[in-house]
C-alpha positions as CSV (number, residue, x, y, z in Angstrom):
1,M,-21.8,7.1,-0.3
2,K,-20.2,3.9,-1.1
3,Y,-17.9,5.2,-3.5
4,F,-16.6,7.6,-0.6
5,T,-16.1,5.2,1.8
6,D,-14.3,3.0,-0.9
7,E,-12.1,6.1,-1.4
8,I,-11.3,6.6,2.2
9,F,-10.5,3.0,2.7
10,A,-8.2,2.8,-0.1
11,W,-6.3,6.1,0.8
12,L,-6.0,4.5,4.4
13,A,-5.0,0.9,3.3
14,A,-2.3,2.6,0.8
15,I,-0.7,4.6,3.8
16,I,-0.9,1.7,6.2
17,R,0.8,-0.8,3.4
18,M,3.9,1.1,3.8
19,V,4.4,1.2,7.7
20,P,7.1,-1.2,8.4
21,G,7.9,-3.8,11.2
22,R,5.6,-5.2,13.9
23,I,3.6,-2.2,14.2
24,G,2.8,-1.8,10.6
25,R,1.6,-5.6,11.0
26,L,-0.6,-4.9,13.7
27,L,-2.1,-1.8,11.9
28,R,-2.8,-3.8,8.7
29,K,-4.5,-6.9,10.6
30,V,-6.6,-4.1,12.4
31,L,-7.7,-2.4,9.3
32,Y,-8.4,-5.6,7.4
33,K,-10.1,-7.2,10.1
34,F,-13.1,-4.8,9.4
35,V,-12.9,-5.4,5.4
36,I,-12.2,-9.0,5.2
37,K,-13.3,-12.2,6.8
38,M,-10.5,-13.2,9.3
39,H,-11.0,-16.4,10.9
40,G,-7.9,-16.8,12.8
41,K,-5.8,-14.9,15.4
42,H,-2.3,-15.3,14.2
43,I,-2.4,-13.5,10.7
44,S,0.7,-11.6,9.7
45,I,0.5,-9.1,6.8
46,C,3.7,-7.5,5.6
47,E,4.3,-4.1,4.3
48,H,3.2,-3.7,0.5
49,V,0.6,-6.4,0.6
50,E,-2.6,-5.6,-1.5
51,I,-6.0,-7.1,-0.4
52,S,-8.7,-5.9,-2.1
53,G,-12.4,-7.4,-2.6
54,R,-13.7,-6.7,1.0
55,K,-15.8,-9.3,2.3
56,N,-15.2,-11.7,-0.8
57,I,-12.0,-12.8,0.9
58,A,-11.8,-15.2,4.0
59,L,-8.6,-16.1,5.5
60,G,-8.2,-18.8,8.1
61,D,-5.8,-18.7,11.2
62,H,-1.9,-19.0,10.7
63,C,-1.7,-16.9,7.5
64,Y,1.3,-15.0,6.6
65,L,1.4,-12.7,3.5
66,V,4.6,-11.8,2.3
67,S,5.8,-8.3,1.0
68,G,4.4,-7.5,-2.6
69,A,1.7,-10.2,-2.3
70,I,-1.7,-9.5,-4.0
71,L,-5.1,-11.2,-2.9
72,R,-7.8,-9.9,-5.0
73,A,-11.5,-10.9,-5.2
74,C,-13.5,-7.8,-6.9
75,D,-16.5,-7.8,-9.1
76,H,-18.3,-10.7,-7.5
77,G,-15.3,-12.7,-7.0
78,K,-14.8,-15.1,-3.9
79,L,-11.3,-16.1,-2.2
80,T,-11.1,-18.8,0.6
81,V,-8.2,-19.5,2.5
82,G,-7.8,-22.2,4.8
83,D,-5.4,-22.3,8.1
84,Y,-1.7,-22.3,7.9
85,F,-1.2,-20.4,4.6
86,A,2.0,-18.6,3.4
87,V,2.2,-16.7,0.1
88,N,5.4,-15.3,-0.9
89,G,6.5,-12.1,-2.3
90,N,4.8,-10.8,-5.5
91,A,2.3,-13.6,-5.6
92,R,-0.7,-12.6,-7.0
93,I,-4.1,-14.7,-6.2
94,I,-6.7,-13.1,-8.1
95,A,-10.6,-14.2,-8.3
96,D,-12.0,-11.2,-10.0
97,N,-14.9,-11.1,-12.7
98,Y,-17.1,-14.1,-10.9
99,G,-14.0,-16.0,-10.4
100,E,-13.7,-18.4,-7.1
101,I,-10.7,-19.6,-5.6
102,T,-10.6,-22.0,-2.7
103,I,-7.7,-23.0,-1.0
104,G,-7.3,-25.7,1.7
105,H,-5.0,-25.6,4.8
106,H,-1.1,-26.1,4.9
107,V,-0.4,-24.5,1.3
108,M,2.7,-22.6,0.7
109,I,2.7,-20.4,-2.3
110,G,6.1,-19.5,-3.6
111,P,7.1,-16.0,-5.0
112,N,5.8,-14.6,-8.2
113,V,3.3,-17.3,-8.6
114,V,0.1,-16.4,-10.4
115,I,-3.4,-18.0,-9.6
116,R,-6.1,-16.3,-11.4
117,A,-9.7,-17.7,-11.7
118,S,-11.0,-15.5,-14.7
119,N,-9.7,-15.1,-18.2
120,H,-10.1,-12.8,-21.1
121,V,-12.9,-13.5,-23.8
122,S,-11.2,-13.8,-27.2
123,E,-13.7,-15.7,-29.5
124,D,-14.8,-12.8,-31.5
125,L,-12.0,-11.6,-34.1
126,S,-14.0,-8.7,-35.4
127,R,-13.6,-7.2,-31.9
128,P,-10.6,-6.4,-29.7
129,M,-10.2,-8.9,-26.9
130,W,-10.2,-5.6,-24.6
131,E,-13.8,-5.2,-25.7
132,Q,-15.0,-8.5,-25.1
133,G,-14.9,-8.9,-21.4
134,Q,-13.8,-11.7,-19.1
135,T,-15.2,-15.1,-17.8
136,G,-15.1,-16.3,-14.3
137,G,-13.7,-19.7,-13.3
138,K,-12.8,-21.7,-10.6
139,I,-9.7,-23.1,-8.8
140,S,-9.6,-25.3,-6.0
141,I,-6.2,-26.3,-4.3
142,G,-6.4,-29.0,-1.6
143,D,-4.5,-29.3,1.6
144,D,-1.0,-29.7,2.2
145,V,0.3,-28.3,-1.2
146,W,3.4,-26.3,-2.2
147,V,3.5,-24.3,-5.3
148,G,7.0,-23.4,-6.5
149,A,8.2,-20.1,-7.4
150,N,6.9,-18.6,-11.0
151,A,4.4,-21.5,-11.2
152,V,0.9,-20.3,-13.1
153,I,-2.5,-22.2,-12.2
154,L,-5.0,-21.2,-14.8
155,P,-8.8,-21.1,-14.6
156,D,-11.2,-24.1,-14.0
157,V,-8.5,-26.3,-12.5
158,S,-8.4,-28.7,-9.4
159,I,-5.2,-29.4,-7.3
160,G,-5.6,-32.1,-5.0
161,S,-4.1,-32.7,-1.8
162,H,-0.2,-33.6,-0.8
163,V,0.5,-31.9,-4.3
164,I,3.7,-30.2,-5.3
165,V,3.8,-27.9,-8.2
166,A,7.2,-27.3,-9.5
167,A,8.7,-24.0,-9.8
168,G,8.0,-22.4,-13.3
169,A,5.1,-25.0,-14.0
170,V,2.0,-23.9,-15.8
171,V,-1.2,-26.1,-14.5
172,T,-3.7,-26.3,-17.3
173,K,-5.8,-29.2,-16.4
174,N,-6.6,-30.9,-13.0
175,V,-4.1,-32.4,-10.8
176,P,-5.0,-35.6,-8.5
177,D,-3.8,-36.0,-5.0
178,S,-0.2,-36.8,-3.9
179,V,1.8,-36.0,-7.0
180,I,4.6,-33.7,-8.2
181,V,3.9,-32.0,-11.5
182,A,6.2,-29.9,-13.5
183,G,6.5,-28.2,-16.9
184,V,4.6,-26.3,-19.4
185,P,1.8,-27.6,-19.5
186,A,2.5,-29.3,-16.3
187,T,2.7,-33.0,-16.2
188,I,2.7,-35.5,-13.5
189,L,6.7,-36.2,-12.8
190,R,6.1,-38.8,-9.9
191,H,3.7,-40.1,-7.3
192,R,4.7,-38.9,-3.8
């Protein structure tokens, strides 16, 4: 029965994802209120936004999801987002395969950003990586953070509060509070 209800929801969500304007935003808000944890009233979900993972996703108040964004927490993943959150077009926030992502309050995510808490296993050279599965990791992002366009945040990274992640940066290790990081891999440019 669960597969049947999941299939019905997938079709309904696909149709409602395409409805433009305020009516579309209202329909999406009503639909997702039944399947994810929405703690706030002021949530705007533009067209072509994909949200999957059902009750594994929690959104705070004043969340704005721009067209093309993806929020996913399938396969026992967990995604928790605080108040005043904006994610731009084509950004991917993925907490699949026992991954966990926690995002604080007043966080802005630029376009084409990838935040992924899981990774592919690749140690066994005798088997294709495709067959080795994935590992879950954790990502934590503090309050008052701006992640610039095309940045990538890898698993097992903690980003402090009041941080700016420059456009195109690849964050591979923990970032302390109140800094600007840039580069591949990301390093501290200066303190704010």
